[in-house]
DODO-753256 format. One line per 8 residues: number of its first residue (from 1); for each residue y, z, x of N, C-alpha, C, O, CB. Coordinates in nm, 3 decimals. Glycine has a CB too. Layout:
<rs>
NUM) Y:Z:X:Y:Z:X:Y:Z:X:Y:Z:X:Y:Z:X ~ ...
</rs>
This chain:
<rs>
1) -0.529:0.552:0.667:-0.481:0.687:0.667:-0.595:0.787:0.683:-0.573:0.901:0.726:-0.405:0.715:0.540 ~ -0.715:0.746:0.650:-0.827:0.837:0.668:-0.852:0.866:0.816:-0.915:0.967:0.850:-0.953:0.778:0.605 ~ -0.803:0.779:0.903:-0.817:0.803:1.047:-0.739:0.928:1.087:-0.782:1.001:1.177:-0.767:0.681:1.128 ~ -0.627:0.954:1.023:-0.550:1.075:1.050:-0.635:1.198:1.020:-0.638:1.292:1.099:-0.419:1.078:0.966 ~ -0.703:1.196:0.908:-0.788:1.310:0.871:-0.905:1.324:0.968:-0.941:1.436:1.006:-0.841:1.293:0.728 ~ -0.964:1.214:1.008:-1.074:1.218:1.104:-1.028:1.277:1.237:-1.098:1.359:1.296:-1.131:1.078:1.127 ~ -0.911:1.237:1.282:-0.856:1.291:1.407:-0.833:1.441:1.395:-0.856:1.515:1.491:-0.723:1.219:1.442 ~ -0.789:1.486:1.279:-0.771:1.630:1.257:-0.903:1.705:1.266:-0.914:1.806:1.335:-0.706:1.656:1.121
9) -1.002:1.654:1.195:-1.131:1.722:1.190:-1.200:1.725:1.326:-1.281:1.814:1.353:-1.221:1.655:1.089 ~ -1.170:1.629:1.411:-1.229:1.626:1.545:-1.139:1.695:1.648:-1.158:1.678:1.769:-1.254:1.481:1.587 ~ -1.044:1.773:1.601:-0.955:1.855:1.684:-0.879:1.776:1.790:-0.863:1.823:1.903:-1.035:1.962:1.751 ~ -0.832:1.658:1.754:-0.752:1.579:1.848:-0.603:1.585:1.817:-0.521:1.541:1.897:-0.798:1.436:1.847 ~ -0.568:1.640:1.702:-0.427:1.641:1.661:-0.356:1.766:1.710:-0.240:1.760:1.751:-0.416:1.631:1.510 ~ -0.425:1.879:1.706:-0.360:2.005:1.744:-0.304:2.003:1.886:-0.193:2.053:1.906:-0.457:2.118:1.731 ~ -0.374:1.949:1.985:-0.313:1.942:2.119:-0.186:1.857:2.121:-0.093:1.885:2.198:-0.413:1.885:2.218 ~ -0.181:1.754:2.038:-0.059:1.673:2.031:0.056:1.752:1.969:0.169:1.744:2.016:-0.085:1.546:1.949
17) 0.024:1.828:1.865:0.127:1.908:1.798:0.175:2.022:1.887:0.289:2.067:1.874:0.073:1.964:1.667 ~ 0.091:2.068:1.977:0.131:2.175:2.069:0.229:2.123:2.173:0.302:2.201:2.235:0.009:2.236:2.137 ~ 0.230:1.992:2.193:0.320:1.931:2.290:0.453:1.896:2.227:0.505:1.968:2.142:0.257:1.807:2.351 ~ 0.506:1.785:2.270:0.641:1.746:2.230:0.645:1.662:2.102:0.754:1.623:2.059:0.705:1.669:2.341 ~ 0.532:1.634:2.043:0.530:1.549:1.924:0.541:1.635:1.798:0.459:1.725:1.776:0.402:1.462:1.919 ~ 0.641:1.608:1.718:0.661:1.681:1.593:0.572:1.621:1.484:0.531:1.505:1.492:0.810:1.677:1.549 ~ 0.543:1.699:1.383:0.458:1.653:1.273:0.510:1.526:1.206:0.434:1.431:1.188:0.445:1.763:1.170 ~ 0.639:1.522:1.169:0.688:1.400:1.103:0.674:1.276:1.193:0.647:1.167:1.144:0.833:1.417:1.062
25) 0.694:1.294:1.320:0.683:1.181:1.412:0.538:1.134:1.423:0.511:1.014:1.422:0.737:1.218:1.552 ~ 0.445:1.227:1.432:0.303:1.192:1.440:0.258:1.122:1.312:0.199:1.014:1.316:0.217:1.318:1.465 ~ 0.288:1.184:1.199:0.245:1.126:1.071:0.318:0.994:1.045:0.258:0.898:0.996:0.271:1.224:0.955 ~ 0.445:0.991:1.080:0.524:0.869:1.061:0.471:0.751:1.140:0.471:0.638:1.092:0.667:0.895:1.099 ~ 0.426:0.777:1.263:0.372:0.667:1.343:0.244:0.613:1.281:0.220:0.492:1.283:0.346:0.713:1.486 ~ 0.162:0.700:1.227:0.040:0.655:1.160:0.071:0.581:1.030:0.007:0.480:0.999:-0.052:0.774:1.131 ~ 0.168:0.630:0.956:0.208:0.564:0.832:0.268:0.427:0.863:0.241:0.330:0.791:0.309:0.651:0.753 ~ 0.348:0.418:0.967:0.409:0.291:1.005:0.302:0.186:1.036:0.313:0.072:0.992:0.501:0.310:1.127
33) 0.201:0.226:1.110:0.091:0.133:1.139:0.019:0.094:1.010:-0.017:-0.022:0.990:-0.009:0.196:1.239 ~ -0.002:0.193:0.923:-0.071:0.166:0.796:0.010:0.072:0.706:-0.049:0.002:0.624:-0.098:0.297:0.723 ~ 0.140:0.071:0.719:0.223:-0.018:0.638:0.242:-0.155:0.702:0.242:-0.256:0.632:0.358:0.046:0.614 ~ 0.258:-0.158:0.833:0.286:-0.285:0.901:0.162:-0.375:0.909:0.172:-0.495:0.883:0.339:-0.259:1.042 ~ 0.048:-0.318:0.944:-0.073:-0.401:0.963:-0.109:-0.481:0.837:-0.129:-0.602:0.847:-0.191:-0.312:1.002 ~ -0.119:-0.419:0.720:-0.151:-0.499:0.600:-0.042:-0.601:0.566:-0.071:-0.709:0.515:-0.174:-0.408:0.481 ~ 0.084:-0.566:0.593:0.192:-0.661:0.566:0.175:-0.786:0.653:0.195:-0.898:0.606:0.330:-0.596:0.592 ~ 0.138:-0.766:0.778:0.114:-0.880:0.867:-0.004:-0.962:0.817:0.001:-1.085:0.817:0.088:-0.832:1.012
41) -0.110:-0.894:0.773:-0.227:-0.965:0.722:-0.194:-1.045:0.596:-0.241:-1.158:0.579:-0.340:-0.867:0.692 ~ -0.113:-0.989:0.508:-0.073:-1.060:0.387:0.012:-1.182:0.424:-0.004:-1.289:0.364:0.006:-0.967:0.292 ~ 0.100:-1.167:0.523:0.181:-1.281:0.566:0.096:-1.389:0.631:0.120:-1.508:0.609:0.289:-1.234:0.664 ~ -0.003:-1.350:0.709:-0.093:-1.449:0.769:-0.171:-1.522:0.660:-0.184:-1.644:0.663:-0.191:-1.381:0.869 ~ -0.222:-1.446:0.563:-0.294:-1.509:0.451:-0.201:-1.602:0.374:-0.242:-1.711:0.334:-0.351:-1.401:0.356 ~ -0.077:-1.560:0.353:0.020:-1.645:0.285:0.050:-1.772:0.363:0.065:-1.879:0.304:0.148:-1.569:0.261 ~ 0.057:-1.760:0.494:0.080:-1.877:0.579:-0.037:-1.975:0.570:-0.017:-2.096:0.560:0.102:-1.833:0.726 ~ -0.158:-1.922:0.574:-0.277:-2.008:0.563:-0.281:-2.076:0.426:-0.305:-2.196:0.416:-0.406:-1.925:0.586
49) -0.258:-1.999:0.321:-0.260:-2.056:0.186:-0.149:-2.158:0.170:-0.169:-2.264:0.110:-0.245:-1.944:0.080 ~ -0.030:-2.128:0.223:0.082:-2.221:0.214:0.051:-2.351:0.286:0.082:-2.460:0.236:0.209:-2.158:0.272 ~ -0.010:-2.341:0.403:-0.045:-2.461:0.479:-0.149:-2.544:0.405:-0.134:-2.666:0.391:-0.097:-2.423:0.619 ~ -0.254:-2.478:0.357:-0.359:-2.551:0.286:-0.308:-2.610:0.155:-0.341:-2.724:0.122:-0.477:-2.458:0.258 ~ -0.229:-2.534:0.081:-0.179:-2.582:-0.048:-0.081:-2.698:-0.030:-0.083:-2.793:-0.109:-0.111:-2.469:-0.124 ~ 0.004:-2.691:0.071:0.100:-2.800:0.091:0.030:-2.927:0.140:0.075:-3.037:0.109:0.208:-2.758:0.191 ~ -0.077:-2.913:0.215:-0.152:-3.030:0.261:-0.242:-3.087:0.152:-0.275:-3.206:0.155:-0.236:-2.994:0.383 ~ -0.282:-3.005:0.056:-0.371:-3.050:-0.051:-0.295:-3.123:-0.162:-0.357:-3.184:-0.250:-0.447:-2.932:-0.109
57) -0.165:-3.116:-0.158:-0.082:-3.183:-0.258:-0.122:-3.143:-0.401:-0.154:-3.227:-0.485:-0.094:-3.336:-0.242 ~ -0.120:-3.011:-0.425:-0.156:-2.958:-0.557:-0.034:-2.904:-0.632:-0.048:-2.838:-0.736:-0.261:-2.848:-0.543 ~ 0.083:-2.931:-0.581:0.204:-2.889:-0.649:0.258:-2.754:-0.607:0.349:-2.702:-0.670:0.179:-2.887:-0.793 ~ 0.202:-2.697:-0.502:0.251:-2.569:-0.451:0.326:-2.596:-0.321:0.270:-2.648:-0.225:0.134:-2.466:-0.428 ~ 0.454:-2.561:-0.320:0.535:-2.581:-0.200:0.502:-2.476:-0.096:0.460:-2.365:-0.128:0.684:-2.578:-0.234 ~ 0.522:-2.513:0.029:0.497:-2.421:0.140:0.583:-2.296:0.125:0.533:-2.184:0.138:0.527:-2.491:0.275 ~ 0.711:-2.314:0.098:0.803:-2.201:0.086:0.769:-2.109:-0.030:0.781:-1.987:-0.019:0.943:-2.251:0.070 ~ 0.727:-2.167:-0.142:0.690:-2.085:-0.258:0.570:-1.997:-0.228:0.565:-1.881:-0.270:0.661:-2.174:-0.379
65) 0.473:-2.052:-0.157:0.353:-1.973:-0.123:0.389:-1.859:-0.028:0.336:-1.748:-0.041:0.246:-2.063:-0.059 ~ 0.478:-1.885:0.066:0.521:-1.780:0.158:0.599:-1.672:0.082:0.577:-1.553:0.103:0.609:-1.839:0.273 ~ 0.689:-1.714:-0.007:0.766:-1.618:-0.087:0.676:-1.533:-0.175:0.701:-1.414:-0.194:0.869:-1.690:-0.173 ~ 0.570:-1.593:-0.229:0.477:-1.517:-0.313:0.404:-1.413:-0.228:0.379:-1.302:-0.275:0.376:-1.610:-0.382 ~ 0.369:-1.449:-0.106:0.304:-1.352:-0.016:0.399:-1.237:0.016:0.358:-1.121:0.018:0.259:-1.422:0.115 ~ 0.525:-1.269:0.041:0.624:-1.165:0.070:0.643:-1.074:-0.052:0.658:-0.953:-0.037:0.760:-1.228:0.111 ~ 0.642:-1.132:-0.171:0.657:-1.053:-0.294:0.538:-0.962:-0.319:0.549:-0.864:-0.392:0.677:-1.145:-0.413 ~ 0.424:-0.992:-0.258:0.304:-0.912:-0.276:0.304:-0.786:-0.189:0.237:-0.688:-0.221:0.180:-0.995:-0.246
73) 0.378:-0.789:-0.081:0.376:-0.678:0.016:0.413:-0.543:-0.046:0.345:-0.445:-0.017:0.471:-0.708:0.130 ~ 0.517:-0.531:-0.130:0.545:-0.399:-0.189:0.430:-0.341:-0.270:0.411:-0.220:-0.273:0.667:-0.409:-0.277 ~ 0.352:-0.426:-0.336:0.237:-0.376:-0.412:0.130:-0.321:-0.317:0.068:-0.219:-0.345:0.177:-0.488:-0.500 ~ 0.110:-0.389:-0.205:0.015:-0.341:-0.104:0.063:-0.207:-0.050:-0.017:-0.115:-0.032:-0.001:-0.444:0.012 ~ 0.191:-0.195:-0.026:0.247:-0.070:0.025:0.230:0.044:-0.075:0.211:0.159:-0.034:0.395:-0.088:0.059 ~ 0.236:0.014:-0.203:0.217:0.119:-0.304:0.076:0.175:-0.297:0.057:0.296:-0.305:0.244:0.063:-0.445 ~ -0.022:0.088:-0.281:-0.161:0.133:-0.269:-0.177:0.220:-0.144:-0.246:0.322:-0.148:-0.258:0.012:-0.263 ~ -0.114:0.181:-0.035:-0.121:0.259:0.089:-0.050:0.393:0.071:-0.097:0.495:0.121:-0.059:0.180:0.206
81) 0.062:0.391:0.000:0.138:0.515:-0.020:0.058:0.619:-0.098:0.077:0.739:-0.078:0.268:0.485:-0.093 ~ -0.030:0.575:-0.186:-0.117:0.670:-0.257:-0.204:0.743:-0.157:-0.220:0.865:-0.166:-0.205:0.596:-0.363 ~ -0.261:0.671:-0.061:-0.344:0.737:0.040:-0.261:0.824:0.133:-0.309:0.928:0.179:-0.422:0.634:0.121 ~ -0.138:0.785:0.161:-0.049:0.868:0.242:-0.024:1.001:0.172:-0.026:1.106:0.235:0.086:0.795:0.269 ~ -0.002:0.996:0.041:0.021:1.119:-0.036:-0.104:1.206:-0.039:-0.094:1.328:-0.023:0.064:1.085:-0.179 ~ -0.219:1.147:-0.058:-0.343:1.225:-0.066:-0.373:1.291:0.068:-0.400:1.411:0.073:-0.461:1.136:-0.109 ~ -0.370:1.215:0.175:-0.403:1.269:0.307:-0.297:1.369:0.352:-0.328:1.467:0.419:-0.417:1.156:0.411 ~ -0.172:1.345:0.315:-0.066:1.437:0.353:-0.071:1.567:0.275:-0.051:1.674:0.333:0.066:1.373:0.334
89) -0.095:1.560:0.146:-0.087:1.678:0.061:-0.221:1.746:0.035:-0.228:1.869:0.034:-0.025:1.641:-0.069 ~ -0.327:1.669:0.015:-0.459:1.727:-0.018:-0.569:1.660:0.062:-0.649:1.585:0.006:-0.488:1.713:-0.169 ~ -0.574:1.683:0.190:-0.674:1.615:0.274:-0.817:1.659:0.250:-0.911:1.596:0.298:-0.640:1.635:0.418 ~ -0.836:1.767:0.175:-0.972:1.816:0.148:-1.049:1.719:0.059:-1.172:1.725:0.052:-0.967:1.954:0.083 ~ -0.979:1.631:-0.009:-1.043:1.532:-0.095:-1.011:1.390:-0.045:-0.940:1.315:-0.112:-0.998:1.550:-0.242 ~ -1.062:1.356:0.073:-1.027:1.225:0.129:-1.074:1.107:0.045:-1.018:0.998:0.054:-1.085:1.213:0.267 ~ -1.175:1.129:-0.037:-1.222:1.022:-0.125:-1.112:0.979:-0.222:-1.108:0.864:-0.266:-1.347:1.068:-0.202 ~ -1.023:1.071:-0.256:-0.913:1.039:-0.348:-0.815:0.940:-0.287:-0.736:0.878:-0.359:-0.839:1.167:-0.387
97) -0.818:0.924:-0.155:-0.731:0.826:-0.091:-0.767:0.684:-0.134:-0.685:0.592:-0.122:-0.739:0.839:0.061 ~ -0.888:0.666:-0.182:-0.932:0.535:-0.227:-0.899:0.508:-0.374:-0.927:0.400:-0.426:-1.082:0.521:-0.206 ~ -0.839:0.604:-0.442:-0.807:0.589:-0.584:-0.715:0.469:-0.607:-0.736:0.392:-0.700:-0.742:0.716:-0.638 ~ -0.614:0.454:-0.523:-0.521:0.342:-0.540:-0.589:0.208:-0.526:-0.562:0.115:-0.602:-0.409:0.352:-0.440 ~ -0.677:0.197:-0.428:-0.750:0.072:-0.407:-0.841:0.043:-0.526:-0.842:-0.068:-0.578:-0.833:0.079:-0.276 ~ -0.916:0.143:-0.567:-1.010:0.125:-0.678:-0.938:0.092:-0.808:-0.978:0.001:-0.881:-1.096:0.250:-0.695 ~ -0.832:0.166:-0.837:-0.758:0.142:-0.961:-0.695:0.003:-0.961:-0.699:-0.067:-1.062:-0.648:0.249:-0.980 ~ -0.638:-0.037:-0.848:-0.578:-0.170:-0.840:-0.683:-0.279:-0.858:-0.659:-0.378:-0.927:-0.507:-0.188:-0.706
105) -0.798:-0.259:-0.795:-0.905:-0.358:-0.808:-0.951:-0.371:-0.952:-0.959:-0.481:-1.007:-1.024:-0.320:-0.718 ~ -0.981:-0.258:-1.013:-1.033:-0.261:-1.150:-0.930:-0.319:-1.246:-0.962:-0.404:-1.329:-1.074:-0.119:-1.195 ~ -0.806:-0.273:-1.235:-0.704:-0.318:-1.330:-0.663:-0.463:-1.308:-0.640:-0.536:-1.404:-0.583:-0.229:-1.320 ~ -0.653:-0.504:-1.182:-0.605:-0.639:-1.153:-0.713:-0.745:-1.176:-0.686:-0.850:-1.234:-0.555:-0.647:-1.011 ~ -0.833:-0.717:-1.130:-0.938:-0.818:-1.139:-1.023:-0.807:-1.266:-1.058:-0.909:-1.326:-1.027:-0.809:-1.020 ~ -1.055:-0.686:-1.305:-1.142:-0.670:-1.421:-1.067:-0.644:-1.551:-1.119:-0.671:-1.660:-1.237:-0.557:-1.396 ~ -0.945:-0.593:-1.541:-0.867:-0.561:-1.661:-0.848:-0.678:-1.755:-0.876:-0.665:-1.874:-0.734:-0.510:-1.620 ~ -0.801:-0.794:-1.706:-0.786:-0.909:-1.797:-0.919:-0.957:-1.856:-0.923:-1.006:-1.968:-0.719:-1.023:-1.724
113) -1.027:-0.943:-1.780:-1.158:-0.984:-1.830:-1.198:-0.901:-1.951:-1.255:-0.952:-2.047:-1.264:-0.971:-1.719 ~ -1.168:-0.771:-1.944:-1.202:-0.682:-2.055:-1.091:-0.672:-2.158:-1.097:-0.591:-2.250:-1.234:-0.544:-2.002 ~ -0.989:-0.756:-2.142:-0.877:-0.764:-2.236:-0.811:-0.628:-2.259:-0.787:-0.587:-2.372:-0.924:-0.821:-2.368 ~ -0.783:-0.560:-2.149:-0.712:-0.432:-2.158:-0.568:-0.458:-2.201:-0.514:-0.567:-2.180:-0.716:-0.356:-2.022 ~ -0.507:-0.358:-2.261:-0.368:-0.370:-2.305:-0.276:-0.389:-2.184:-0.309:-0.347:-2.073:-0.326:-0.246:-2.387 ~ -0.163:-0.451:-2.208:-0.067:-0.475:-2.100:-0.018:-0.346:-2.037:0.003:-0.340:-1.915:0.051:-0.555:-2.151 ~ 0.002:-0.242:-2.117:0.052:-0.117:-2.060:-0.050:-0.054:-1.967:-0.013:0.016:-1.873:0.089:-0.018:-2.172 ~ -0.178:-0.078:-1.990:-0.282:-0.028:-1.899:-0.282:-0.112:-1.772:-0.290:-0.058:-1.661:-0.422:-0.030:-1.967
121) -0.275:-0.243:-1.787:-0.272:-0.332:-1.671:-0.149:-0.307:-1.585:-0.153:-0.326:-1.463:-0.276:-0.478:-1.716 ~ -0.040:-0.265:-1.647:0.085:-0.242:-1.575:0.078:-0.123:-1.480:0.168:-0.104:-1.399:0.198:-0.221:-1.672 ~ -0.028:-0.043:-1.489:-0.045:0.068:-1.394:-0.069:0.014:-1.254:-0.028:0.076:-1.155:-0.163:0.158:-1.437 ~ -0.135:-0.100:-1.244:-0.160:-0.161:-1.113:-0.029:-0.216:-1.056:0.045:-0.284:-1.126:-0.265:-0.274:-1.124 ~ 0.000:-0.187:-0.929:0.122:-0.242:-0.870:0.119:-0.394:-0.861:0.224:-0.458:-0.858:0.144:-0.183:-0.732 ~ 0.001:-0.452:-0.857:-0.010:-0.597:-0.846:0.028:-0.667:-0.977:0.058:-0.787:-0.977:-0.151:-0.636:-0.806 ~ 0.025:-0.595:-1.087:0.068:-0.649:-1.216:0.220:-0.670:-1.216:0.272:-0.753:-1.291:0.026:-0.555:-1.332 ~ 0.291:-0.595:-1.133:0.437:-0.597:-1.131:0.495:-0.710:-1.046:0.616:-0.733:-1.048:0.489:-0.466:-1.081
129) 0.412:-0.780:-0.973:0.460:-0.885:-0.883:0.504:-1.006:-0.965:0.426:-1.060:-1.044:0.350:-0.926:-0.779 ~ 0.629:-1.049:-0.947:0.674:-1.165:-1.024:0.619:-1.295:-0.965:0.585:-1.302:-0.846:0.829:-1.170:-1.028 ~ 0.612:-1.396:-1.048:0.576:-1.529:-1.000:0.705:-1.592:-0.948:0.794:-1.626:-1.027:0.510:-1.617:-1.114 ~ 0.716:-1.606:-0.818:0.843:-1.651:-0.759:0.875:-1.796:-0.792:0.989:-1.839:-0.772:0.839:-1.632:-0.609 ~ 0.779:-1.871:-0.840:0.807:-2.010:-0.875:0.873:-2.023:-1.012:0.927:-2.129:-1.044:0.678:-2.091:-0.872 ~ 0.869:-1.918:-1.092:0.937:-1.921:-1.221:1.087:-1.920:-1.201:1.139:-1.853:-1.112:0.893:-1.802:-1.309 ~ 1.156:-1.995:-1.283:1.302:-1.999:-1.272:1.364:-1.867:-1.317:1.474:-1.832:-1.272:1.359:-2.114:-1.354 ~ 1.296:-1.796:-1.404:1.348:-1.668:-1.452:1.264:-1.550:-1.401:1.236:-1.456:-1.476:1.353:-1.666:-1.606
137) 1.223:-1.557:-1.276:1.141:-1.450:-1.217:1.219:-1.319:-1.219:1.334:-1.312:-1.176:1.099:-1.486:-1.071 ~ 1.154:-1.215:-1.270:1.216:-1.084:-1.282:1.169:-0.994:-1.168:1.049:-0.968:-1.155:1.182:-1.020:-1.420 ~ 1.261:-0.949:-1.087:1.227:-0.867:-0.972:1.228:-0.718:-0.998:1.210:-0.639:-0.905:1.319:-0.896:-0.862 ~ 1.249:-0.677:-1.123:1.256:-0.533:-1.153:1.123:-0.463:-1.129:1.121:-0.345:-1.094:1.299:-0.512:-1.296 ~ 1.014:-0.533:-1.147:0.884:-0.473:-1.119:0.872:-0.431:-0.973:0.815:-0.326:-0.943:0.772:-0.570:-1.155 ~ 0.925:-0.514:-0.884:0.923:-0.480:-0.741:1.011:-0.359:-0.711:0.978:-0.276:-0.626:0.970:-0.599:-0.657 ~ 1.122:-0.348:-0.782:1.209:-0.232:-0.763:1.135:-0.105:-0.806:1.139:-0.004:-0.735:1.341:-0.247:-0.844 ~ 1.068:-0.110:-0.921:0.998:0.007:-0.971:0.883:0.048:-0.880:0.865:0.166:-0.851:0.945:-0.019:-1.111
145) 0.804:-0.049:-0.835:0.693:-0.010:-0.748:0.743:0.036:-0.612:0.676:0.115:-0.545:0.594:-0.126:-0.731 ~ 0.858:-0.013:-0.570:0.916:0.037:-0.445:0.958:0.183:-0.459:0.942:0.262:-0.366:1.037:-0.049:-0.403 ~ 1.012:0.219:-0.575:1.048:0.359:-0.600:0.924:0.448:-0.606:0.924:0.559:-0.555:1.128:0.371:-0.730 ~ 0.818:0.398:-0.669:0.692:0.473:-0.674:0.636:0.490:-0.533:0.586:0.597:-0.497:0.588:0.401:-0.765 ~ 0.644:0.384:-0.453:0.598:0.391:-0.314:0.676:0.496:-0.237:0.617:0.577:-0.165:0.612:0.254:-0.245 ~ 0.806:0.495:-0.252:0.890:0.594:-0.183:0.852:0.735:-0.226:0.846:0.825:-0.142:1.038:0.568:-0.212 ~ 0.828:0.756:-0.354:0.787:0.887:-0.404:0.658:0.933:-0.338:0.649:1.045:-0.289:0.771:0.884:-0.556 ~ 0.557:0.847:-0.337:0.429:0.883:-0.276:0.443:0.910:-0.126:0.379:1.001:-0.073:0.325:0.773:-0.298
153) 0.526:0.833:-0.058:0.549:0.857:0.085:0.615:0.993:0.108:0.576:1.066:0.199:0.636:0.745:0.145 ~ 0.713:1.027:0.025:0.779:1.157:0.038:0.682:1.271:0.011:0.686:1.373:0.080:0.898:1.166:-0.057 ~ 0.597:1.256:-0.089:0.495:1.358:-0.118:0.402:1.374:0.002:0.369:1.486:0.040:0.414:1.321:-0.245 ~ 0.360:1.264:0.060:0.271:1.269:0.175:0.334:1.336:0.295:0.270:1.420:0.360:0.228:1.130:0.213 ~ 0.457:1.302:0.326:0.525:1.363:0.440:0.551:1.511:0.417:0.532:1.593:0.507:0.657:1.291:0.469 ~ 0.594:1.546:0.296:0.619:1.688:0.266:0.490:1.768:0.273:0.488:1.879:0.326:0.682:1.703:0.126 ~ 0.383:1.712:0.222:0.254:1.782:0.226:0.202:1.798:0.367:0.152:1.905:0.403:0.153:1.708:0.143 ~ 0.213:1.695:0.448:0.164:1.702:0.586:0.245:1.803:0.667:0.191:1.872:0.754:0.170:1.565:0.653
161) 0.372:1.810:0.637:0.458:1.902:0.712:0.425:2.048:0.682:0.440:2.134:0.769:0.604:1.874:0.679 ~ 0.381:2.077:0.559:0.358:2.215:0.518:0.217:2.267:0.543:0.199:2.388:0.556:0.389:2.229:0.375 ~ 0.122:2.183:0.550:-0.017:2.230:0.551:-0.067:2.260:0.692:-0.012:2.213:0.792:-0.107:2.128:0.486 ~ -0.175:2.339:0.696:-0.244:2.365:0.822:-0.328:2.243:0.857:-0.379:2.174:0.770:-0.332:2.493:0.813 ~ -0.341:2.218:0.985:-0.421:2.104:1.028:-0.568:2.139:1.027:-0.608:2.247:1.072:-0.378:2.059:1.168 ~ -0.649:2.049:0.974:-0.796:2.057:0.972:-0.850:2.184:0.909:-0.961:2.227:0.942:-0.849:2.046:1.112 ~ -0.776:2.245:0.821:-0.824:2.366:0.756:-0.849:2.342:0.607:-0.915:2.423:0.541:-0.724:2.480:0.776 ~ -0.797:2.234:0.554:-0.809:2.212:0.410:-0.909:2.103:0.381:-0.932:2.070:0.265:-0.674:2.175:0.349
</rs>
């Protein structure tokens, strides 16, 4: 999403907006790429892990590994949606677009090491991903992070629609 801000600062967006492309369409196309590309990468990684795990005979089924990769995608989208909201609403602080990535990294990887409380760890969208191999896997975490993702996307689109280009 930072590419959108770079394009603005280099005066490449205004000529597009002067033509037939509307703001929501321009921003939406960039957001779509930002959401689809990581989803494809997660699926490719899941396919590789599923293939290796099923061939290694370690008790992980091919289908379970693929399902776990699919269950991870909404959490990735939540991190991206934070940057969509920042670049859309407050592009003057592009460094804040990395807040979602940094918070997820610290909470997911370092949080358990430092024995942080569960409510703190639950801030990370990756904490909400259920283990699909469990017989009682709870999908409510995915529902909640999907709602948070939708909220951040709406904030980003509303902000981009209202603000001046390359002035903030």
